[in-house]
C-alpha positions in Angstrom: 6.7 -113.1 -58.4 8.3 -110.6 -56.0 9.1 -107.1 -57.3 12.7 -106.3 -58.0 14.8 -104.2 -55.6 15.8 -101.1 -57.6 19.3 -99.8 -57.4 20.0 -96.0 -57.5 23.1 -94.1 -58.6 24.9 -92.0 -56.0 26.8 -88.8 -56.4 28.9 -86.4 -54.2 28.0 -82.9 -53.1 30.1 -80.6 -50.9 28.5 -78.8 -47.9 29.5 -75.2 -48.5 30.3 -74.1 -44.9 32.3 -77.2 -43.9 33.6 -78.4 -47.2 32.5 -81.9 -46.2 31.8 -84.2 -49.1 28.6 -86.2 -48.8 27.2 -89.0 -50.9 23.6 -88.7 -52.0 21.1 -90.6 -54.1 18.5 -88.8 -56.4 14.9 -88.0 -55.3 12.5 -91.0 -55.5 8.8 -90.9 -55.8 8.5 -90.8 -52.0 10.5 -87.5 -51.9 8.4 -86.1 -54.8 5.3 -87.0 -52.7 6.7 -85.0 -49.7 7.3 -82.0 -52.0 3.9 -82.2 -53.5 2.3 -82.2 -50.0 4.4 -79.1 -49.1 3.0 -77.3 -52.1 -0.4 -77.5 -50.7 0.5 -75.5 -47.6 1.9 -72.0 -47.1 3.8 -72.5 -43.9 7.5 -71.5 -44.3 8.4 -73.7 -41.2 6.9 -76.7 -42.9 8.9 -76.0 -46.1 12.1 -75.9 -44.2 11.2 -79.2 -42.5 10.5 -80.7 -45.9 13.9 -79.7 -47.2 15.5 -81.2 -44.1 13.6 -84.5 -44.6 14.4 -84.8 -48.3 18.1 -84.2 -47.7 18.1 -86.7 -44.8 16.3 -89.3 -47.0 18.8 -88.9 -49.8 21.9 -88.9 -47.6 23.3 -92.3 -48.4 25.6 -92.6 -45.4 23.4 -90.7 -43.0 26.2 -88.3 -42.0 24.4 -85.0 -42.3 22.7 -83.5 -39.3 20.2 -81.3 -41.0 19.2 -79.4 -37.8 22.8 -78.2 -37.6 23.3 -77.3 -41.3 23.6 -73.6 -41.9 20.5 -72.3 -43.6 22.4 -71.6 -46.9 23.9 -75.2 -46.8 20.4 -76.6 -46.6 19.1 -74.5 -49.5 22.2 -75.2 -51.6 22.2 -78.9 -51.1 18.5 -79.1 -51.9 18.9 -77.2 -55.2 21.8 -79.3 -56.2 19.9 -82.5 -55.3 17.0 -81.3 -57.3 19.3 -80.7 -60.3 20.7 -84.2 -60.1 17.3 -85.8 -59.5 14.8 -84.0 -61.8 16.3 -81.4 -64.1 19.3 -79.1 -63.8 17.2 -76.3 -65.4 14.6 -74.4 -63.4 12.0 -72.5 -65.4 11.0 -69.2 -63.7 8.5 -66.5 -64.6 8.8 -62.9 -63.5 6.3 -60.0 -63.9 8.2 -56.8 -64.7 6.8 -54.0 -62.6 7.6 -51.3 -65.2 6.0 -52.7 -68.4 3.8 -55.3 -66.6 4.9 -58.1 -69.0 5.7 -61.6 -67.9 9.2 -62.8 -68.7 10.3 -66.4 -68.7 13.8 -67.5 -67.7 15.7 -70.8 -67.5 18.1 -71.1 -64.6 20.9 -73.8 -64.7 21.3 -75.2 -61.2 24.9 -76.0 -62.0 25.6 -72.2 -62.2 24.2 -71.4 -58.8 27.0 -70.6 -56.3 27.5 -69.7 -52.7 28.9 -66.2 -52.5 30.4 -64.3 -49.5 30.7 -60.6 -49.0 34.4 -59.7 -48.6 33.4 -57.4 -45.7 31.8 -60.3 -43.8 33.1 -61.2 -40.3 31.8 -63.5 -37.7 33.3 -61.4 -34.9 31.1 -58.8 -33.1 33.6 -56.4 -31.4 32.5 -55.0 -28.1 35.8 -53.4 -27.2 39.5 -53.7 -28.3 39.8 -56.9 -26.2 36.3 -58.4 -26.0 33.7 -59.6 -28.4 31.3 -62.3 -29.5 32.0 -65.1 -32.0 28.9 -65.8 -34.1 27.8 -69.0 -35.8 25.6 -69.2 -38.9 21.8 -69.7 -38.4 20.9 -73.3 -38.7 17.9 -74.9 -40.3 16.5 -75.7 -36.9 16.8 -72.0 -35.9 15.2 -70.9 -39.2 12.2 -73.2 -38.5 11.6 -71.2 -35.3 12.4 -67.7 -36.7 9.9 -67.9 -39.6 7.1 -68.2 -37.2 7.7 -64.6 -36.1 6.3 -61.7 -38.2 7.7 -58.8 -36.3 11.1 -57.8 -37.7 12.5 -56.9 -34.3 11.6 -60.2 -32.8 13.1 -62.0 -35.8 16.4 -60.1 -35.4 16.7 -60.7 -31.7 15.7 -64.4 -32.0 18.5 -64.7 -34.7 21.0 -62.9 -32.5 20.3 -65.1 -29.5 20.4 -68.3 -31.6 23.7 -67.5 -33.4 25.9 -66.3 -30.5 28.6 -69.0 -30.1 30.9 -67.6 -27.4 32.0 -64.5 -25.7 35.7 -63.6 -25.3 37.4 -61.1 -23.1 41.2 -61.3 -23.6 42.1 -64.9 -23.3 39.0 -65.8 -21.3 36.3 -67.5 -23.4 32.7 -68.2 -22.2 30.6 -70.6 -24.2 27.0 -69.3 -24.7 25.2 -72.4 -25.9 24.1 -73.4 -22.4 23.1 -70.0 -21.2 19.4 -69.6 -20.5 17.1 -67.5 -22.7 16.6 -65.0 -19.9 20.3 -64.6 -19.2 21.0 -64.3 -22.9 18.4 -61.6 -23.4 19.7 -59.6 -20.5 23.2 -59.9 -21.9 22.2 -58.7 -25.3 20.2 -55.8 -23.9 23.2 -54.6 -22.0 25.5 -54.5 -25.0 26.5 -51.1 -26.3 24.0 -49.7 -28.8 26.5 -49.6 -31.7 26.9 -53.4 -31.5 23.4 -54.0 -32.9 24.5 -52.7 -36.3 27.3 -55.3 -36.3 24.8 -58.0 -35.7 22.8 -56.8 -38.7 25.9 -56.6 -40.8 26.8 -60.2 -39.9 23.4 -61.5 -41.1 23.3 -59.2 -44.2 26.7 -60.3 -45.4 26.9 -63.9 -44.5 27.3 -66.5 -47.3 24.2 -67.1 -49.4 23.1 -68.6 -52.7 23.3 -66.2 -55.6 22.2 -66.1 -59.2 21.8 -63.0 -61.4 19.4 -62.6 -64.3 19.8 -59.7 -66.6 17.4 -58.7 -69.4 16.0 -55.8 -71.3 12.2 -55.2 -71.0 9.9 -54.0 -73.8 10.5 -50.4 -72.8 14.2 -50.8 -73.5 15.1 -50.7 -69.8 18.0 -52.9 -68.6 16.7 -55.0 -65.6 18.4 -57.2 -63.1 16.9 -60.0 -60.9 18.9 -61.3 -58.1 18.0 -64.8 -56.7 19.3 -65.2 -53.1 17.0 -67.7 -51.3 15.2 -71.0 -51.9 11.9 -69.0 -52.3 13.4 -67.0 -55.1 13.9 -70.1 -57.1 10.3 -71.3 -56.6 11.6 -74.8 -56.2 8.3 -75.9 -54.5 6.1 -73.9 -56.8 
């Protein structure tokens, strides 16, 4: 007797940055196996690649290019998939640095949102008439960036990978095909004050957000802010 072919439910999720609606199926045993294997390592690049693979596997219509997803899209979709597939509640433990007690919290995945700083802008102004239009770091870029440990190298790698085009008045120059050497020379010749704008772009770009508030045993009001996939210990 042949084994039955199992049917799986589907559901829609919205990609935050593009508002595209995508059909997914829940995790299967093969996705759980991939996640268990990821737990055995401690390579952030491998973890990002696992998230990409799981999302691709569960994408019913194969319409999502995970390499081009913004990093916050990737994390958000994975968390929502996890909620639909396993449990919408994530159990977290946190050691309070003041009273050294361990506190346990339940986080409802349905309440995790993408937030954007109202001061955020994807325009880096060089002068009154010229500037750089930025795009958000993709999952592919983050796979490369996490291999660097030096903060300066990380920042410049991110800048180089997120510059979309340069405009001067009505003239627009696409930067996607510019060589690494040319790009580095261009960045190094920008006015010094521009670097702060790059930092502001990355610090204020959309991200996942969930806030936990509690009072520790010393009576101190405490706040925990969860902003990245690692904060949710989804692979732990």
